[in-house]
N, C-alpha and C positions, 0 to 999 in steps of 0.2 A: 475615564472614569476611574476611580480610586475604590478597589474592592478589598477586604480584608476577609480571609478564610480564618475564622477564629477557632482556636482551639482544636484542630483537626488532626486525624492520623494522615502521613504523608508518607509516600514512597519517596526517599530522598537518597542521592547518590553519596557514598562515605568510602573513600580510598578503593575506588574501582568496584565496588559492590554497592547494591541496593539495600537499604534498611528502611524499617517502617517506624517512625517515631511521632510524637504527639507534638504539635507546633503551632503557631500562627504565619501565615504567608500573606504578604503584602502585594498587591498589583496595582500598577499606577501605567495608564496607557495602555500599550501593547506588552509591557514587560512585567516580569516579576522582580520587584525591588526590594524586598525584604523577607527574610525567614527568621523567625525567632523575634527578631526585633524589628520595630517600625522604623522606616528611614525617617532622616530627620524631616520635620515638618508636614509629616503624613496626616491627611484629614479624610476620613474614609465617606465615601458617598453610598456604599453599600456594605452591608455585614452579612456574611453567610456563616450560618451557626454550625460548627464542625461536629457537633453531638452525632454520634453514631455514624459518622461519615468517614470516608477514605478518599484522599486526593492522589491522584496518579498522573504522570505525565500522559499527554493524549497518545493514544496508540496510532501507529504510523502503518498503514496499509501500503506497502511498497511496490505492489505489482496488481493491478487491476485493468479493467474495460468497463468503464460506468455505463456506458450506453446499453451494454449487454444485459442490465437489470430487466430490460424488455423480454429477455429471451430466457428468463427464469422458468425451468421446468419444461422447455420447449422439446429437448432433444436429449434424452436421457438412456442409460444402458445401452450405449453405442460404442464402437471402437473409436479411438481417436481420429482416423481418417474419415470414417463414415460419419461421425460427429461433426467434424470440422467443414469438409467439402460436400457431404451430402446433404447436411441439414441447416448448418449455421450460416455459412457463406449465402447460400440462396437467399434466405431472409435478410441477411445484411445488406445484399445488393438492393433491396426493396425498401431500405430504411432511408428517410429524408433528413436534412438538418434539424428540424423541428422535433422529429422522432427522438433523435439523439439527446437533444437537450432535455426532453422531459424523462428519457431514460437515465441520464445524469443525475437530474434532480431526485428521482426515485433512489437511486444508489447512495447520493450523500444524505438522505434521509433515514436510510437504513444504518449507514457508517457512523453518522452523527449519534444516533439514537444507541449505539452500542459502543460509545466512547473513542472512535476514530476523528483524530483532528487534522489529519493530514494522510494523503493519498497520492500515488504515483500512478497515472494514467495513461495507457496507450489508445489512442483514439483516431476515428477516422474522419469526423466532420469537424472542420477546424471551427472554432469560437464557440461550439456548443457547451462543451464542458467548462471552457472557461468563464461563459457567462453564467452557467450554474454554480460555480464557485465563487465568482464575484457576488451573486446575489445571495448567497446562503451563508458566507462568512467563513467558509471552509478554507483550509490551505490545501494547496495541491501542486505536484509537478507533472506538467502535460508534455507528452511526446506525441507528435503527429507520426502515425503508422507510417513507415516507408517501405515500399517495394519497388524494386528495380532490377534493370538488367544492364551493366555497364553504364553508359551515359545517355540512357533511352529517354526519350521525352517525358514518358510516364513518370520516372523516378524523378525527373529535375522539376516537374511540375508539383510533386508531393514536397520536395525540398524547399520550393518557393512559398508553397502553403504554410510549412512548418514557421518559416521566417516570417511571413505576413501575420500569423497569429501571436507570435512573440512580440513583434512591434505592435500590434494592436491592443495588448494587454499590459504593457510595459508599466503602466501607472498602478496596477493592482499589486501592491507589495506580497499578497498572499500567493502568488502565482509566479513559478518558476519554470522555465522550459528546457527538456532534453530533445535530443535527436532520437527517433525510434526505428531504426532498422528492423524489421519485424522479425526475420528469422534467416538462418542460413539457407533454408530451401525456398525463400521468397526474395532473398537478395542476393544476387552473385557475387563472387569474389571482388571483382572491378567496382560494383556498385558499394560494396563494403568500404573498399579504398576511399572511395569518393565521400562517403559519409564520415570517415575518419579524418579526411582533411577538413571537411567543412566544420565538424565538432571542434577541431582544433583551432581553425581560424574564427568561429565564433565563440570559442570559450563556453562550449556546452557540453554537458554530460551526454552518456549514451546508454539507451534501455533496449534491450534485446531479448528475445527468447532464444535460448539455445540447449539443446541436449535434452529436449523433452520426451522424446519416443525413442525406442530402438530402431523402427525404420528410419526416422531422421538421421541418426547417427551413422547407420549403414550406408544410407544412400549418399551422405556428403563424404563419408571415407572412400566411396567408390568413385565418386565426380571428382574430388579434389586431392585425395591421398592424405587426409588430415580429418580429424575429429571437428565437429562444429566450433568447439572451444579454440583448438589449435588454428583453425581457418581465420576465426575472428582476431587473434593476435597476430598472424601472419598479415591480414588486412590493416592492422593499425587501429582497431576499434577500442582496444585495451590501453592506448597510449595516454590517455587521460582518465577522467572519472568515468567509470563504467558500473552498471548494475545488470545482472544477467538473471532472468527468470528461469526457474526451473533446475537446471543442472542435474537431472535425475540419472542420466546414463553417462558417467564419467569415470574415467580411470585416473591412476596414479600421475600420470603424464598431465592430464587436465588439471588435476588438483594443484600441481606444481606451478601451471601458467597462473592460475587464479591467485595463487599466494604472491608469485612473483611480481604480477601486474597489479596487485591490491585491486582485485576486482571484488566488488561485493555480489554475493550469491542470495536471489530472494527465492526462497522455498515456498511452495505452494501445496501443502499436504493434502487438502481436501480434493482439490482439482485433479492433482496428479494421480490419486487413487482412483478417484472416481472414472476417470478416462482410461484406466488399465495400464498406466505408464509407470507406476511404481512411485517411489520417492526418493529425492535426493539424500545421500549419505551425510547427513547434517553432523552426525559424532565425528567423522573422520576431517569434516571441514573445519570443525571446531579445534581438533587437536592440531591441525595443521596451523591455524592461526587465521584463518579466512573469516571475514565479516561476513556474518549470515544474518539476513532479516527475513521477514514473513510478509508474504502478500496472499490475497484470497484468489487471485485471479478472477475473471469476470463471473456473473451470476449465471451465465449460460452453462458453464461447467462445474460451478461449486456446489450447490446452488444459493450459497450465502455470501454477504459480505461482513460477517460477524468476526471480528479479530479473537475474541475470546474463544470461538469453536476452534479458530486455526491453534492457537496457543495449545488448547486441550489436545488436538489431535497430534500435534508434532510431540509432545512430551510422550504420549503413549505409544504411538507405533515404533519409535526407536527403542523404546525400552522391551517393548515386546518381540520386534524383530530380532534385535541383538541379543535378547535375553539376559539384559545387563540393566538393571534398574538405574544405575547412577552414570549412564552414558551420556544423558543430557538432564539438566536440573531445571526446576522451575525458575530458579533465579536467572539462569543462561536463557531460557525460553523468554521471559519478561523483557530482558535486556534487546534481544532479538525483535520484539515488538515495538521497542522505543527508541533508545539511543542508536541501535544498529540499522534500524530504518533510515534515521536521521543520518548517519554516516554514510550510507548508500546513497542518499540524495544529495550529498555535499553540504547538509544543514546541520552538523552534529554542534555548530557553535550557537545555532539559533534555537533550536529545539530539541525534544527527545529526552529531557530530564528536568526536574524541578531545581533549578538553580538560579540565583540571582544574576541578572543580566539577560537571562534567555527570554524568549516569547513566552507569554502567558497562554499555552496551549495545555489545558488540564480538562481531566475528567473527573467527576465527583461521584462516587459510589455510595449508595444506601446500604449500610452494613446491617440493619435491621431487616435482614431478610434470612429464610431458611437456608440458602445456599452458601451464605456466608457466616452462619451460626453453628458452633462457637468460633469464637476469634482467636484461634490458635496461630499459626504461621499463614498470615495475610498474603504473603507473597506466593506461595504454595497455593491458597485459595484462589488467586487471581488466575492461576493457569489450569486448577483440577476441578474447581468448584464453580466458579463464577460463570454465567452465561451471556453476560451483557445486559440483560434486563434490570441488574442493579444499578446501572448507569442512570443518575438523577439530573445532574447539571454538566453542563459541557460549556466550557471558555475556550475561545479561539482568537488569538491576537488582543486579548484582554476584553473582548466583547462576549456577553453571555449569550449563546446560540441556541441553547436549550436550560431551562430550567423548571425543577420539579418534574420532569418528564413530559414538558410540552416544549416542542420545536417553535423557537420564536421567528426563525428567518426565512422560514418556508412554508407554504399553504399546503398542508398536508391533503387535505380533501380534495383540492384543484389537482395535486399530482395524481392521486388515485384515478380520478375521472379521466384526465388526459390520456394516462398509461392505459385504461379499459378502451377508450376511443381508438388508440393507435393499434391495439391488439386486435380488435374487432377488423379494423380497416385490412390488417395483415393476415388475416384468418387464422389466427393463432389465440389461444386462451379457451376457457369454457363458453359456450354458447349459452344464452339465457333461454 
Protein backbone atom coordinates (compact mmCIF):
# COMPACT_ATOMS: atom_id res chain seq x y z
CA UNK A 1 0.00 0.00 0.00
CA UNK A 2 1.11 3.56 -0.71
CA UNK A 3 0.18 5.96 2.06
CA UNK A 4 0.79 9.68 2.39
CA UNK A 5 0.61 11.51 5.72
CA UNK A 6 -0.33 14.94 4.44
CA UNK A 7 0.67 18.21 6.10
CA UNK A 8 1.40 16.57 9.45
CA UNK A 9 3.57 17.54 12.41
CA UNK A 10 6.37 14.99 12.75
CA UNK A 11 9.24 14.22 15.12
CA UNK A 12 12.28 14.02 12.85
CA UNK A 13 16.00 13.55 13.60
CA UNK A 14 18.20 16.51 12.75
CA UNK A 15 21.96 16.36 13.49
CA UNK A 16 21.56 14.01 16.44
CA UNK A 17 18.56 15.84 17.88
CA UNK A 18 14.83 15.35 17.42
CA UNK A 19 12.81 18.29 16.16
CA UNK A 20 9.12 18.79 15.42
CA UNK A 21 8.26 20.19 12.00
CA UNK A 22 5.34 20.12 9.57
CA UNK A 23 5.84 17.99 6.48
CA UNK A 24 4.44 15.26 4.22
CA UNK A 25 5.56 11.67 4.74
CA UNK A 26 5.32 9.00 2.04
CA UNK A 27 5.11 5.27 2.70
CA UNK A 28 5.43 2.50 0.13
CA UNK A 29 5.26 -1.15 1.13
CA UNK A 30 7.03 -1.52 4.46
CA UNK A 31 9.29 1.55 4.07
CA UNK A 32 9.35 5.30 4.45
CA UNK A 33 10.20 6.47 0.92
CA UNK A 34 9.84 10.22 1.11
CA UNK A 35 9.80 13.09 3.60
CA UNK A 36 8.76 16.50 2.32
CA UNK A 37 8.77 15.49 -1.34
CA UNK A 38 7.01 12.57 -2.98
CA UNK A 39 9.28 9.92 -4.48
CA UNK A 40 9.23 9.75 -8.25
CA UNK A 41 6.16 8.00 -9.59
CA UNK A 42 4.38 7.94 -6.23
CA UNK A 43 0.62 7.41 -6.53
CA UNK A 44 -1.23 7.28 -3.22
CA UNK A 45 -3.65 4.53 -2.25
CA UNK A 46 -4.55 6.25 1.01
CA UNK A 47 -4.19 9.74 2.43
CA UNK A 48 -4.13 10.51 6.15
CA UNK A 49 -4.94 14.13 6.91
CA UNK A 50 -2.35 15.64 9.26
CA UNK A 51 -4.60 18.35 10.71
CA UNK A 52 -4.27 18.36 14.52
CA UNK A 53 -2.05 15.29 14.33
CA UNK A 54 1.54 14.45 15.35
CA UNK A 55 3.42 11.44 13.96
CA UNK A 56 6.23 9.89 15.97
CA UNK A 57 8.44 6.86 15.44
CA UNK A 58 6.69 3.91 17.07
CA UNK A 59 7.78 3.42 20.67
CA UNK A 60 10.00 0.45 21.51
CA UNK A 61 9.36 -1.48 24.71
CA UNK A 62 12.79 -3.01 25.16
CA UNK A 63 11.97 -5.39 28.03
CA UNK A 64 8.73 -7.14 28.90
CA UNK A 65 7.14 -10.53 29.45
CA UNK A 66 3.97 -10.36 27.38
CA UNK A 67 2.31 -13.51 28.75
CA UNK A 68 2.34 -11.87 32.19
CA UNK A 69 -0.52 -9.61 31.13
CA UNK A 70 -2.63 -12.44 32.60
CA UNK A 71 -1.10 -11.72 36.01
CA UNK A 72 -1.85 -8.01 36.18
CA UNK A 73 -2.78 -6.94 39.74
CA UNK A 74 -2.39 -10.49 41.09
CA UNK A 75 0.52 -9.97 43.52
CA UNK A 76 1.10 -6.42 44.70
CA UNK A 77 2.74 -4.64 47.65
CA UNK A 78 5.16 -7.51 48.24
CA UNK A 79 8.91 -7.78 48.53
CA UNK A 80 10.67 -8.82 45.32
CA UNK A 81 11.46 -12.33 46.60
CA UNK A 82 7.94 -12.90 47.96
CA UNK A 83 6.40 -11.52 44.76
CA UNK A 84 8.50 -13.75 42.47
CA UNK A 85 8.96 -16.98 44.36
CA UNK A 86 5.91 -16.92 46.62
CA UNK A 87 3.22 -15.74 44.22
CA UNK A 88 4.17 -15.35 40.54
CA UNK A 89 6.16 -18.53 39.92
CA UNK A 90 3.47 -20.85 41.37
CA UNK A 91 0.90 -19.36 38.97
CA UNK A 92 3.36 -19.45 36.05
CA UNK A 93 3.84 -23.17 36.68
CA UNK A 94 0.12 -23.66 35.95
CA UNK A 95 0.08 -21.69 32.69
CA UNK A 96 -0.23 -23.64 29.46
CA UNK A 97 0.86 -22.64 25.95
CA UNK A 98 -2.61 -21.44 24.93
CA UNK A 99 -2.75 -19.29 28.07
CA UNK A 100 0.55 -17.66 27.10
CA UNK A 101 -0.83 -16.95 23.62
CA UNK A 102 -3.87 -15.07 24.94
CA UNK A 103 -1.70 -13.25 27.46
CA UNK A 104 0.55 -12.10 24.62
CA UNK A 105 -2.48 -10.97 22.59
CA UNK A 106 -3.71 -8.90 25.54
CA UNK A 107 -0.25 -7.38 25.97
CA UNK A 108 0.06 -6.52 22.28
CA UNK A 109 -3.39 -4.94 22.34
CA UNK A 110 -2.37 -2.68 25.22
CA UNK A 111 1.00 -1.79 23.70
CA UNK A 112 -0.42 -1.04 20.27
CA UNK A 113 -3.14 1.17 21.74
CA UNK A 114 -0.46 3.25 23.45
CA UNK A 115 1.86 3.67 20.47
CA UNK A 116 4.33 0.80 20.84
CA UNK A 117 5.27 -0.80 17.52
CA UNK A 118 8.09 -3.11 18.68
CA UNK A 119 8.79 -4.96 21.91
CA UNK A 120 11.48 -7.26 23.27
CA UNK A 121 9.98 -10.24 25.06
CA UNK A 122 11.41 -12.86 27.39
CA UNK A 123 9.00 -15.80 27.46
CA UNK A 124 8.59 -19.40 28.57
CA UNK A 125 6.22 -21.00 26.05
CA UNK A 126 7.79 -21.21 22.61
CA UNK A 127 5.75 -20.20 19.56
CA UNK A 128 2.96 -18.49 21.51
CA UNK A 129 4.25 -14.90 21.56
CA UNK A 130 5.57 -15.36 18.03
CA UNK A 131 2.13 -16.52 16.92
CA UNK A 132 0.49 -13.47 18.51
CA UNK A 133 3.04 -11.14 16.91
CA UNK A 134 2.60 -12.72 13.49
CA UNK A 135 -1.18 -12.42 13.62
CA UNK A 136 -1.30 -8.90 15.08
CA UNK A 137 1.18 -7.21 12.74
CA UNK A 138 3.38 -6.15 15.66
CA UNK A 139 7.20 -6.20 15.52
CA UNK A 140 9.10 -8.08 18.25
CA UNK A 141 12.36 -9.56 19.42
CA UNK A 142 11.72 -12.88 21.17
CA UNK A 143 13.98 -14.47 23.78
CA UNK A 144 13.17 -17.90 25.13
CA UNK A 145 13.99 -17.59 28.85
CA UNK A 146 16.95 -19.86 29.65
CA UNK A 147 17.73 -21.40 33.05
CA UNK A 148 20.51 -23.86 33.61
CA UNK A 149 23.45 -25.20 35.59
CA UNK A 150 26.47 -26.10 33.53
CA UNK A 151 25.58 -28.45 30.69
CA UNK A 152 22.53 -29.87 32.49
CA UNK A 153 19.77 -31.43 30.43
CA UNK A 154 17.16 -28.80 31.33
CA UNK A 155 19.35 -25.95 30.09
CA UNK A 156 20.15 -27.78 26.86
CA UNK A 157 16.46 -28.48 26.28
CA UNK A 158 15.62 -24.79 26.61
CA UNK A 159 18.39 -23.87 24.16
CA UNK A 160 17.01 -26.36 21.65
CA UNK A 161 13.56 -24.82 22.09
CA UNK A 162 14.99 -21.36 21.38
CA UNK A 163 16.47 -22.61 18.10
CA UNK A 164 13.29 -24.48 17.21
CA UNK A 165 11.24 -21.30 17.58
CA UNK A 166 13.72 -19.23 15.60
CA UNK A 167 13.63 -21.72 12.74
CA UNK A 168 9.85 -22.07 12.79
CA UNK A 169 9.26 -18.32 12.40
CA UNK A 170 12.13 -17.42 10.09
CA UNK A 171 9.75 -16.29 7.34
CA UNK A 172 8.12 -13.59 9.48
CA UNK A 173 10.21 -10.49 8.82
CA UNK A 174 8.82 -8.74 11.91
CA UNK A 175 10.27 -11.35 14.25
CA UNK A 176 13.88 -11.45 15.48
CA UNK A 177 15.33 -13.82 18.07
CA UNK A 178 17.79 -13.36 20.94
CA UNK A 179 19.03 -15.83 23.54
CA UNK A 180 17.61 -15.04 26.98
CA UNK A 181 19.63 -16.34 29.95
CA UNK A 182 17.23 -15.36 32.71
CA UNK A 183 19.55 -13.99 35.40
CA UNK A 184 22.78 -14.65 37.26
CA UNK A 185 20.88 -16.39 40.09
CA UNK A 186 19.14 -18.79 37.67
CA UNK A 187 22.05 -19.38 35.26
CA UNK A 188 25.36 -20.37 36.82
CA UNK A 189 28.67 -19.22 35.37
CA UNK A 190 29.22 -22.38 33.33
CA UNK A 191 25.78 -22.11 31.75
CA UNK A 192 26.35 -18.42 31.02
CA UNK A 193 29.53 -19.44 29.17
CA UNK A 194 27.58 -21.99 27.16
CA UNK A 195 24.97 -19.38 26.22
CA UNK A 196 27.69 -16.89 25.28
CA UNK A 197 29.30 -19.44 22.94
CA UNK A 198 25.92 -20.31 21.42
CA UNK A 199 25.07 -16.62 20.87
CA UNK A 200 28.37 -16.10 19.06
CA UNK A 201 27.92 -19.24 16.95
CA UNK A 202 24.33 -18.39 15.99
CA UNK A 203 24.96 -14.62 15.58
CA UNK A 204 22.22 -13.86 18.13
CA UNK A 205 21.95 -11.09 20.69
CA UNK A 206 21.66 -11.69 24.43
CA UNK A 207 18.83 -10.43 26.67
CA UNK A 208 19.28 -10.87 30.46
CA UNK A 209 18.16 -9.48 33.84
CA UNK A 210 21.07 -8.28 35.99
CA UNK A 211 21.58 -6.40 39.28
CA UNK A 212 17.87 -5.94 39.92
CA UNK A 213 17.86 -6.29 43.72
CA UNK A 214 20.28 -5.84 46.63
CA UNK A 215 19.96 -9.51 47.61
CA UNK A 216 20.82 -10.63 44.08
CA UNK A 217 24.02 -8.56 44.00
CA UNK A 218 25.10 -9.63 47.49
CA UNK A 219 24.43 -13.32 46.82
CA UNK A 220 26.27 -13.33 43.50
CA UNK A 221 29.26 -11.50 45.00
CA UNK A 222 29.36 -14.06 47.80
CA UNK A 223 29.12 -17.00 45.41
CA UNK A 224 31.37 -15.82 42.56
CA UNK A 225 33.46 -12.96 43.96
CA UNK A 226 32.03 -10.62 41.32
CA UNK A 227 28.97 -8.51 40.68
CA UNK A 228 26.31 -9.94 38.32
CA UNK A 229 27.57 -7.57 35.61
CA UNK A 230 31.24 -8.50 36.12
CA UNK A 231 30.26 -12.18 36.12
CA UNK A 232 28.39 -11.83 32.83
CA UNK A 233 31.42 -10.14 31.26
CA UNK A 234 33.70 -12.87 32.60
CA UNK A 235 31.41 -15.51 31.11
CA UNK A 236 31.49 -13.82 27.69
CA UNK A 237 27.85 -12.70 27.53
CA UNK A 238 28.96 -9.18 26.57
CA UNK A 239 31.21 -10.27 23.69
CA UNK A 240 28.43 -9.53 21.17
CA UNK A 241 25.17 -7.60 21.08
CA UNK A 242 23.79 -7.53 24.63
CA UNK A 243 20.84 -5.79 26.30
CA UNK A 244 20.59 -5.91 30.09
CA UNK A 245 17.36 -5.23 31.97
CA UNK A 246 17.38 -3.32 35.26
CA UNK A 247 21.00 -2.56 36.35
CA UNK A 248 19.57 -0.94 39.49
CA UNK A 249 22.36 -1.75 41.94
CA UNK A 250 25.55 -1.00 40.05
CA UNK A 251 28.84 0.63 41.00
CA UNK A 252 31.49 2.52 39.04
CA UNK A 253 33.23 -0.68 37.95
CA UNK A 254 29.95 -2.05 36.59
CA UNK A 255 29.32 1.14 34.63
CA UNK A 256 32.83 0.98 33.17
CA UNK A 257 32.16 -2.59 32.03
CA UNK A 258 28.84 -1.64 30.42
CA UNK A 259 30.49 1.23 28.57
CA UNK A 260 33.58 -0.75 27.52
CA UNK A 261 31.49 -3.67 26.22
CA UNK A 262 28.91 -1.40 24.54
CA UNK A 263 26.11 -3.06 26.48
CA UNK A 264 22.68 -1.42 26.33
CA UNK A 265 20.85 -0.90 29.62
CA UNK A 266 17.05 -1.27 29.71
CA UNK A 267 15.68 0.73 32.61
CA UNK A 268 12.27 -0.28 34.00
CA UNK A 269 11.24 2.56 36.33
CA UNK A 270 7.75 1.47 37.41
CA UNK A 271 8.59 -2.20 38.00
CA UNK A 272 11.82 -1.45 39.86
CA UNK A 273 10.15 1.04 42.19
CA UNK A 274 6.99 -1.00 42.73
CA UNK A 275 8.98 -4.05 43.87
CA UNK A 276 11.02 -1.87 46.21
CA UNK A 277 14.27 -2.38 44.30
CA UNK A 278 15.01 1.27 43.53
CA UNK A 279 15.92 2.47 40.07
CA UNK A 280 18.92 2.50 37.76
CA UNK A 281 21.30 5.50 37.94
CA UNK A 282 20.31 6.65 34.47
CA UNK A 283 21.94 10.14 34.64
CA UNK A 284 25.29 8.50 35.46
CA UNK A 285 24.86 6.07 32.58
CA UNK A 286 24.06 8.85 30.14
CA UNK A 287 27.05 10.86 31.32
CA UNK A 288 29.27 7.84 30.69
CA UNK A 289 27.87 7.38 27.18
CA UNK A 290 26.03 4.10 27.81
CA UNK A 291 23.06 3.45 25.54
CA UNK A 292 19.97 3.51 27.76
CA UNK A 293 16.52 2.46 26.63
CA UNK A 294 13.20 1.82 28.34
CA UNK A 295 11.10 -1.23 29.16
CA UNK A 296 7.90 -1.73 31.08
CA UNK A 297 8.76 -5.20 32.39
CA UNK A 298 5.77 -7.52 32.62
CA UNK A 299 2.30 -6.44 33.71
CA UNK A 300 2.66 -8.64 36.79
CA UNK A 301 5.11 -6.14 38.26
CA UNK A 302 4.38 -2.85 36.50
CA UNK A 303 1.16 -3.21 36.16
CA UNK A 304 0.99 -1.37 32.83
CA UNK A 305 2.59 -1.79 29.43
CA UNK A 306 2.21 1.89 28.56
CA UNK A 307 5.51 3.44 27.45
CA UNK A 308 4.21 6.99 27.95
CA UNK A 309 3.82 6.15 31.63
CA UNK A 310 7.41 4.90 31.75
CA UNK A 311 8.76 8.01 30.00
CA UNK A 312 6.97 10.23 32.49
CA UNK A 313 8.24 8.30 35.52
CA UNK A 314 11.77 8.17 34.18
CA UNK A 315 11.92 11.93 33.85
CA UNK A 316 10.42 12.72 37.22
CA UNK A 317 12.14 10.26 39.54
CA UNK A 318 15.68 11.25 38.63
CA UNK A 319 14.96 14.97 38.79
CA UNK A 320 13.41 14.51 42.22
CA UNK A 321 16.00 12.20 43.74
CA UNK A 322 18.97 14.09 42.31
CA UNK A 323 17.32 17.43 43.11
CA UNK A 324 18.56 18.47 39.69
CA UNK A 325 15.91 19.36 37.12
CA UNK A 326 18.25 19.07 34.14
CA UNK A 327 19.84 15.69 34.97
CA UNK A 328 17.72 14.03 32.27
CA UNK A 329 15.72 15.85 29.59
CA UNK A 330 12.51 15.09 27.72
CA UNK A 331 14.50 14.84 24.51
CA UNK A 332 16.86 12.28 26.00
CA UNK A 333 13.93 10.29 27.34
CA UNK A 334 12.12 10.25 24.00
CA UNK A 335 15.26 9.00 22.26
CA UNK A 336 15.58 6.24 24.88
CA UNK A 337 12.04 5.13 24.02
CA UNK A 338 12.71 5.10 20.27
CA UNK A 339 16.18 4.98 18.69
CA UNK A 340 17.79 3.88 21.98
CA UNK A 341 15.57 0.82 22.05
CA UNK A 342 16.26 0.13 18.38
CA UNK A 343 20.01 0.25 19.04
CA UNK A 344 19.69 -2.14 21.99
CA UNK A 345 17.96 -4.63 19.71
CA UNK A 346 20.42 -4.19 16.84
CA UNK A 347 17.69 -2.55 14.73
CA UNK A 348 18.78 1.10 14.61
CA UNK A 349 19.21 0.94 10.83
CA UNK A 350 15.67 -0.40 10.43
CA UNK A 351 13.48 1.45 12.90
CA UNK A 352 13.43 3.89 15.83
CA UNK A 353 13.29 7.14 13.84
CA UNK A 354 11.41 8.67 10.93
CA UNK A 355 13.93 8.58 8.07
CA UNK A 356 13.79 7.65 4.40
CA UNK A 357 14.66 3.99 3.94
CA UNK A 358 13.59 2.91 7.41
CA UNK A 359 10.61 0.73 8.22
CA UNK A 360 7.24 2.46 8.31
CA UNK A 361 6.74 1.94 12.07
CA UNK A 362 4.76 4.98 13.19
CA UNK A 363 2.24 6.18 15.76
CA UNK A 364 -0.07 9.12 15.06
CA UNK A 365 -1.37 11.15 18.00
CA UNK A 366 -4.45 13.35 18.08
CA UNK A 367 -3.34 16.73 19.42
CA UNK A 368 -6.91 17.95 19.80
CA UNK A 369 -6.90 16.72 23.39
CA UNK A 370 -6.65 18.46 26.78
CA UNK A 371 -3.34 16.74 27.56
CA UNK A 372 -1.63 18.13 24.44
CA UNK A 373 -3.18 21.62 24.50
CA UNK A 374 -1.71 24.20 24.14
CA UNK A 375 0.93 23.08 21.65
CA UNK A 376 4.05 24.52 23.14
CA UNK A 377 7.01 22.11 23.30
CA UNK A 378 5.53 18.92 21.88
CA UNK A 379 8.57 16.79 22.73
CA UNK A 380 8.20 17.82 26.36
CA UNK A 381 4.50 17.08 26.02
CA UNK A 382 5.22 13.52 24.88
CA UNK A 383 7.15 12.84 28.08
CA UNK A 384 5.33 14.94 30.66
CA UNK A 385 1.75 15.39 29.40
CA UNK A 386 0.74 12.53 27.09
CA UNK A 387 -0.75 9.38 28.63
CA UNK A 388 -1.09 7.17 25.54
CA UNK A 389 -4.80 7.73 25.00
CA UNK A 390 -3.86 10.33 22.38
CA UNK A 391 -2.60 7.58 20.05
CA UNK A 392 -5.14 7.28 17.26
CA UNK A 393 -3.49 5.42 14.39
CA UNK A 394 -0.61 2.93 14.33
CA UNK A 395 1.34 1.77 11.29
CA UNK A 396 3.76 -1.17 11.55
CA UNK A 397 5.82 -2.43 8.63
CA UNK A 398 3.73 -0.17 6.39
CA UNK A 399 0.44 -1.76 7.45
CA UNK A 400 -2.25 0.14 9.37
CA UNK A 401 -2.84 -1.97 12.49
CA UNK A 402 -4.94 0.61 14.35
CA UNK A 403 -7.01 3.34 12.74
CA UNK A 404 -8.94 6.10 14.48
CA UNK A 405 -8.74 4.20 17.75
CA UNK A 406 -9.84 0.80 16.44
CA UNK A 407 -7.37 -2.07 16.38
CA UNK A 408 -7.78 -3.80 13.02
CA UNK A 409 -5.62 -6.88 13.48
CA UNK A 410 -6.91 -8.31 16.78
CA UNK A 411 -10.35 -9.30 18.02
CA UNK A 412 -10.55 -7.28 21.24
CA UNK A 413 -13.73 -8.86 22.58
CA UNK A 414 -12.43 -12.38 21.96
CA UNK A 415 -9.22 -11.52 23.83
CA UNK A 416 -11.12 -10.20 26.85
CA UNK A 417 -13.34 -13.27 26.92
CA UNK A 418 -10.45 -15.73 26.65
CA UNK A 419 -8.47 -13.94 29.36
CA UNK A 420 -11.46 -14.01 31.71
CA UNK A 421 -11.86 -17.74 31.06
CA UNK A 422 -8.18 -18.40 31.80
CA UNK A 423 -8.26 -16.38 35.01
CA UNK A 424 -11.32 -18.29 36.26
CA UNK A 425 -9.51 -21.57 35.64
CA UNK A 426 -6.42 -20.33 37.47
CA UNK A 427 -8.49 -19.05 40.38
CA UNK A 428 -7.36 -15.45 39.98
CA UNK A 429 -9.34 -12.31 39.27
CA UNK A 430 -12.71 -11.18 40.61
CA UNK A 431 -15.41 -13.76 41.06
CA UNK A 432 -18.78 -13.00 39.42
